[in-house]
KEKE-3310 file (N, C-alpha, C; in steps of 0.2 Angstrom, whole numbers, plus 5000, padded with zeros to 4 digits):
npx = (5502:5503:5510:5501:5491:5498:5507:5498:5492:5502:5506:5494:5493:5504:5499:5488:5494:5501:5491:5483:5493:5496:5483:5482:5493:5490:5478:5482:5490:5480:5473:5474:5475:5482:5491:5494:5507:5503:5503:5514:5508:5504:5506:5507:5520:5526:5529:5522:5524:5521:5529:5530:5537:5547:5537:5524:5528:5528:5534:5535:5537:5542:5544:5550:5550:5552:5560:5570:5572:5570:5560:5559:5548:5544:5531:5523:5512:5502:5492:5489:5491:5482:5481:5494:5511:5520:5536:5549:5562:5573:5579:5584:5592:5594:5599:5613:5619:5615:5624:5635:5645:5647:5645:5650:5648:5647:5660:5658:5666:5661:5670:5676:5666:5663:5676:5675:5664:5668:5666:5667:5679:5675)
npy = (4935:4942:4952:4966:4966:4963:4973:4984:4980:4981:4995:5001:4997:5005:5018:5019:5019:5031:5040:5038:5042:5055:5061:5060:5068:5081:5084:5085:5096:5106:5105:5111:5104:5093:5078:5061:5051:5040:5022:5014:5011:4997:4989:4977:4974:4987:5000:5014:5030:5045:5060:5074:5090:5105:5119:5120:5109:5092:5075:5062:5045:5031:5014:5001:4985:4973:4977:4982:4997:5014:5030:5047:5060:5078:5087:5101:5111:5126:5139:5147:5137:5125:5112:5107:5104:5092:5085:5076:5071:5062:5046:5029:5014:5002:4990:4987:4994:4987:4977:4982:4981:4992:5010:5026:5028:5032:5030:5016:5005:4992:4981:4983:4981:4968:4962:4965:4957:4944:4939:4928:4931:4939)
npz = (5155:5139:5126:5120:5130:5141:5143:5144:5156:5165:5164:5168:5181:5186:5183:5191:5203:5203:5201:5213:5222:5218:5220:5234:5238:5232:5238:5251:5251:5249:5261:5277:5289:5301:5295:5293:5286:5273:5271:5260:5243:5234:5218:5206:5209:5210:5221:5228:5236:5246:5252:5263:5259:5260:5263:5250:5243:5238:5238:5227:5227:5217:5217:5209:5211:5203:5192:5199:5201:5203:5204:5207:5210:5211:5217:5215:5222:5222:5229:5217:5207:5209:5204:5203:5199:5191:5192:5186:5195:5198:5192:5194:5192:5205:5206:5205:5215:5226:5227:5233:5248:5256:5256:5256:5270:5287:5300:5311:5299:5289:5289:5301:5310:5307:5312:5325:5330:5327:5314:5300:5287:5271)
capx = (5499:5508:5508:5498:5487:5503:5509:5492:5491:5508:5505:5488:5494:5508:5495:5484:5498:5503:5485:5482:5498:5494:5477:5483:5497:5487:5473:5485:5492:5475:5470:5479:5475:5488:5490:5499:5509:5500:5508:5515:5503:5508:5502:5511:5527:5528:5527:5521:5522:5523:5531:5530:5543:5546:5532:5519:5531:5527:5538:5531:5542:5540:5550:5549:5555:5554:5566:5575:5572:5566:5559:5557:5545:5542:5524:5522:5505:5501:5485:5488:5491:5480:5482:5501:5516:5524:5542:5554:5568:5578:5578:5590:5592:5598:5602:5621:5620:5614:5630:5641:5645:5646:5647:5649:5646:5651:5663:5663:5666:5658:5675:5678:5661:5664:5681:5673:5660:5671:5662:5672:5680:5671)
capy = (4939:4944:4957:4972:4966:4963:4980:4988:4979:4984:5002:5002:4997:5011:5024:5019:5021:5038:5044:5038:5046:5062:5064:5061:5073:5087:5085:5087:5103:5111:5105:5113:5100:5088:5072:5055:5049:5034:5017:5013:5008:4992:4986:4973:4975:4994:5003:5022:5033:5052:5063:5081:5094:5112:5123:5117:5104:5085:5071:5055:5040:5025:5009:4995:4979:4968:4979:4986:5004:5019:5036:5052:5066:5083:5089:5108:5114:5132:5142:5149:5131:5120:5105:5105:5103:5086:5085:5070:5073:5057:5039:5025:5006:5001:4983:4986:4997:4982:4973:4985:4980:4998:5015:5033:5028:5035:5024:5010:5002:4985:4977:4984:4978:4961:4960:4965:4951:4938:4936:4925:4936:4938)
capz = (5150:5134:5121:5122:5136:5147:5143:5146:5163:5169:5165:5171:5188:5188:5182:5197:5209:5202:5202:5220:5226:5217:5223:5241:5239:5231:5243:5257:5250:5250:5267:5282:5295:5302:5292:5293:5279:5272:5270:5253:5239:5229:5212:5201:5210:5210:5227:5228:5242:5246:5258:5262:5258:5263:5259:5247:5239:5240:5235:5225:5226:5214:5217:5205:5214:5198:5188:5204:5199:5207:5202:5212:5207:5215:5216:5218:5221:5226:5228:5210:5203:5214:5202:5205:5193:5192:5189:5187:5198:5197:5190:5195:5193:5211:5206:5206:5221:5232:5227:5237:5255:5259:5251:5258:5276:5293:5304:5310:5293:5289:5290:5308:5314:5306:5316:5332:5332:5325:5308:5295:5282:5265)
cpx = (5505:5506:5506:5494:5492:5505:5504:5491:5496:5507:5499:5489:5498:5504:5490:5488:5499:5497:5483:5487:5497:5488:5478:5487:5494:5482:5476:5488:5486:5472:5475:5479:5481:5486:5496:5501:5506:5505:5508:5509:5507:5503:5507:5518:5530:5525:5527:5520:5524:5526:5531:5536:5542:5541:5527:5522:5529:5532:5534:5537:5539:5545:5547:5553:5556:5560:5571:5577:5568:5565:5557:5554:5544:5535:5523:5516:5505:5494:5484:5487:5489:5481:5490:5505:5520:5530:5546:5560:5574:5575:5584:5588:5596:5600:5609:5622:5620:5620:5635:5640:5644:5648:5645:5646:5650:5654:5658:5661:5663:5664:5677:5673:5662:5670:5679:5668:5662:5668:5668:5673:5677:5676)
cpy = (4941:4949:4963:4972:4966:4970:4984:4987:4982:4992:5005:5002:5003:5017:5024:5021:5028:5042:5044:5043:5054:5065:5065:5067:5080:5089:5087:5094:5108:5111:5106:5109:5095:5081:5067:5053:5042:5029:5017:5009:5003:4990:4983:4974:4982:4997:5011:5024:5040:5054:5071:5084:5100:5115:5119:5110:5097:5081:5064:5051:5034:5020:5003:4989:4974:4970:4982:4993:5008:5026:5041:5058:5071:5085:5096:5111:5121:5135:5144:5143:5125:5113:5103:5104:5097:5086:5079:5073:5068:5050:5035:5018:5005:4994:4983:4989:4992:4977:4975:4983:4986:5004:5022:5033:5031:5029:5022:5007:4995:4980:4977:4981:4970:4958:4960:4959:4945:4935:4933:4931:4934:4936)
cpz = (5145:5129:5123:5128:5142:5148:5146:5154:5167:5169:5168:5179:5190:5188:5188:5203:5209:5203:5209:5224:5225:5220:5231:5242:5238:5236:5249:5257:5251:5257:5273:5288:5295:5298:5293:5287:5278:5270:5262:5249:5235:5224:5208:5203:5211:5216:5225:5235:5242:5252:5257:5262:5261:5259:5256:5243:5242:5236:5233:5224:5222:5214:5214:5207:5209:5194:5192:5201:5203:5203:5207:5208:5212:5212:5219:5216:5225:5225:5221:5206:5207:5211:5203:5198:5195:5188:5191:5189:5197:5196:5191:5196:5199:5211:5208:5213:5227:5232:5231:5244:5259:5254:5255:5265:5282:5297:5309:5303:5294:5291:5298:5312:5313:5311:5323:5334:5330:5319:5304:5289:5275:5260)
residu = (UNK:UNK:UNK:UNK:UNK:UNK:UNK:UNK:UNK:UNK:UNK:UNK:UNK:UNK:UNK:UNK:UNK:UNK:UNK:UNK:UNK:UNK:UNK:UNK:UNK:UNK:UNK:UNK:UNK:UNK:UNK:UNK:UNK:UNK:UNK:UNK:UNK:UNK:UNK:UNK:UNK:UNK:UNK:UNK:UNK:UNK:UNK:UNK:UNK:UNK:UNK:UNK:UNK:UNK:UNK:UNK:UNK:UNK:UNK:UNK:UNK:UNK:UNK:UNK:UNK:UNK:UNK:UNK:UNK:UNK:UNK:UNK:UNK:UNK:UNK:UNK:UNK:UNK:UNK:UNK:UNK:UNK:UNK:UNK:UNK:UNK:UNK:UNK:UNK:UNK:UNK:UNK:UNK:UNK:UNK:UNK:UNK:UNK:UNK:UNK:UNK:UNK:UNK:UNK:UNK:UNK:UNK:UNK:UNK:UNK:UNK:UNK:UNK:UNK:UNK:UNK:UNK:UNK:UNK:UNK:UNK:UNK)
# end
């Protein structure tokens, strides 16, 4: 696809993901019964999933595998605001993060493990 049709198709898939995730998250806030976290929903290379937060807060995660980017939203629904408020919390391209061998980890470090198992040096 190219041009306006390609753009529309891409955003339609993302819109569908956000709509499904929001409907699940907001429905879960109103319903007090136990729930299992559903598997991520995928459309056109973008995955969406939600998780519960403290109190009425929910988190919506969008991961775009084609552009190696992600976004995190908070969804805060209360009895006074049953529709909820959607807030963008963070956006990041993780392409360069994946180039690191390690970052901000607890010991043992990657080099120590490599020497323990006799892996060739990088």
